[in-house]
N, C-alpha and C positions, 0 to 999 in steps of 0.2 A: 507436403508442407504440412508443419505440424504445429498447431495452435493451442495457447494457455492459458487458462482460466482462472484468476486470483481472487477468489472471495476475501473481501474483509471480514472480521468476525474481534467481535466487541467483549465476547464474552465464551464460556467453553463449549454452551449449547449448539452455538452458533457453528462453532467449528464440529461440531459432531455433524452437523443438518448440508453443512458446506458439502465436507467429505463425501457424504452418502451418495448429495443430489449431483457428483461430479465433478467437484473444483480437483485442480490440481497444484494448488495451494496457499495457504491462509496466511493475509497479513493480521497477524493479531493485537491489537489495541485496545487502549482504556480509555475511557471520555470522550464520547461521540460530541456532546456538546461544545468543545474547543478544537475537534478535529483531528482528536486520537494524540493520547502521550503512551508512556510506556506499562503496560501492566505487571503486575505484581509477579517477583518472584512465582509463587507458587501458581499462579496463573500461567503461566509460560511451562513453568515445569510438568502441569497438569496435561496441557495441547500440546504440547511436545511428546509424552509419552502413550497419551492417546491416540493422537493421529499416527495414520500410514503416509501422509503426503507432507512436503512440508511446511514448516511453519516459519514465516520469519515474522518476530516483536518489533513494534517500532522503538524505536531508543529516540524520543524525545520527554525533557525531562518538565516540561509544561507547556501549556495552550501559547497561543499568543505572536510573537512574530517569532526568528529562526536564528536570532543575535543572542550569543551566548557566553555569558561572564564565565570566570574560569572554575565556579563551582559547580557548574552546569554541566561544564565540560569533562570536568572530575566523576562528574555521575557516568556519563555517557558512557566513558572506556568503563568503569566497572557495571554497568550493565551489560554492557559486549561481552566480556570478559565471562561473565554469568551465562549469556546465552549461550555462549563457545561450551562450555563445560557442561549445560543441559541438551546439549545435542540439536540447536536450534540447524535448520538448512539456510537460513540466511535470517540477515536483519535489516532495518529501513530506517533511515535516516537522512536529515536535509541540516544545511548551516549555510549561511548566507554573513557578508562582510554589512556594515552599516551602509554602505554605497550600491548596493543590490549586487553584486559580485559573488560567486563562488567563494565560501573559505577554503580556497585550498589545501593551508597547509595543517586543518585539524580534520577536514575529509579523510586524507589522504592518511595523515595519524590512524584518524577511526578505522579506515579499509587497514588498513597494516595490522593492527590490534585484531579485527572479524574474519581475516584470514585462518584458514581455508572458506569459510562462512563466503553466502555470497552476500552483495552489498545492492540493494535498490536505494539509488538518492530520490525522495518522495516528491509532494509539490511545492516544496520550499521550490523547485524549480521553477515554477509558476510566477515564483514572484522576484525572480530575477530582475534585471534590468534588460541584459540584454541577452538571448537563448539562445543564437548560435555561440557565443564566446563562453558563454554556462556549458555548453553543450560538449567543447572542447577539452572547460577545463574536469569536467567530471570525467570524462574518458581518462585523462590524463593521470587522475587520481584512484583508479584502476577500479569503479563502479561498474557492477556487471548490467543496471539498467536503468532508466529515469520513467519515475513515476509523472504523468503531465496530460493534465486537459488542454494544451495547448497555451496557455496562458489567460483561457476563458472561464467561465464559471461551468461549462460542462464541454466535455471532448468534442461533442456533436456539434457544440459552438466554434472551437477548435481545429477543427478537422483541417486546417489550410497550412497551419503552423505544424501541426501533430506530422504533416505528408513531406513536409520540410524537412522537420528535425529525422526524420528517418532515412531520407534519402540521403543528407549531410553526415549521418551516422554510419551508413553503409557496412553496418553487419559489423564496425567496432563495438556496437553499445546497444542494448535493446530499447526501444522507445515505447512502452506500455501504456495506451489513453486508459484515462480513469476519469472518475466524476459526470455521473446519469447513466451509465451503461446500463441499456436492459437489453432483454432480448427483442425491441421493438426496432431499437436501431443498430442494435451490434455490426449485422451483417452489413449497412452503408457502413459504419464508420471503420470494419476491418479495410473492406474494397477502395475505400477511397483514402486511405492514410497508408497501409503497405506495412501494416503493425500485424506482429506475431500473438505479442501477448497485453492481454485486457483485466484492467479490474474493473470490479464493482462490487458494490455493499448487496443488492438485489436486497435491499432494504423493506424491512414491512414493521411496524409495532404490535410485540406480543402485550396480551393485556396481562394483567397479575391473573394468579390461580391463588389469590389469598380469596379467603371466605369471606372476611373483616377487611372492608377499606373504610378509611375516614369518607365522605364524600369532598371534604375540604382538601385531600390529597389523593384523590383516583389519577390525575393525570402523571402523578411523579411516579406513582406504580407498574407501568408502560415499559420495557424497554424493546430496544432494537435486534431482528433476526433477519438472516438473510430465508427469502421468501423460496423453499425448496423445488416449488414447481418452475421459478424463472432459471434458478440456477440450472436447475434441468433441460431447462426450453434455450439457456444460453449455450451450453456445453451442446446440446443437441446443433445449434449452428453450427459452433465450429470443428464439429466432426462432418457436416457435410462440405465444408470448405475445406476439408483437409485431402476428400473425395478428389 
C-alpha cells in the first residue's frame, strides 16, 4: 500500500527542504497568516522549475471565508490557466455557498479548466454544513482529493469523521487528513482513519539571517520553513506502514 506525504510550502526554500527530506508533493501557498492564498506567478514558476516532485499551487484570491464574488472567481480561473501553462501537477481550491454548501457549479467549472491537472478541495470542506453531502458534491465535481481535519481544529481531533469519510468515499476520491499532523501522531492517524495521503506543514520558524535588525521589528523578520528532520521522520513512518 502506497502512502503519500504532502508538505505545505510558503516559500521557495521550503520547497527545496521538503523535496530533499522525502516529501511526495508540495502544496505551495502565500500568506500563512490567513491560512494560505495564491502565490505570485514568479514563485509558482520557480517552484515548478526547480522541483522534481509535483507542485500544487493554492488558488485562493484572499483570506477569510470561501464565498467569492464574480471578480474573485474570474481571478481564480486566470490563475488556474497560468498554473496549467507552467506545468503544475495540480491545484488546490475550495468554494462554498453562503448556506455552507459546496458551490458545485463554480467548482465544477474550475475543475474543467484545470484538467488534466489534479484538483484538491482544501479545508473549505471543514467549514461546510453537511460533510457527507459535501463529499458527494465534491466527487461529482471531479476533484481528486479532499484535504480535511474532520471539521475539527486538528486532524487528531477529527479522526472519527475522517474515518467515516474514508469509508463513504470508497476510493472514489482520496481523503487526505491535514492540520497538526507530525511524526508524533502520524502513525495513529493513519491506522485509525484508513487514509493513504497526509498533509503537514512540519513547520518551524526560521530566524532572519540579517545582521542588523531593529529590535522593534525583530518578530517580523522570522518566517516558516518545514523542519527537515520532521519531514524525514514522517516519510520513514509511512514507508514502514507500506512494508
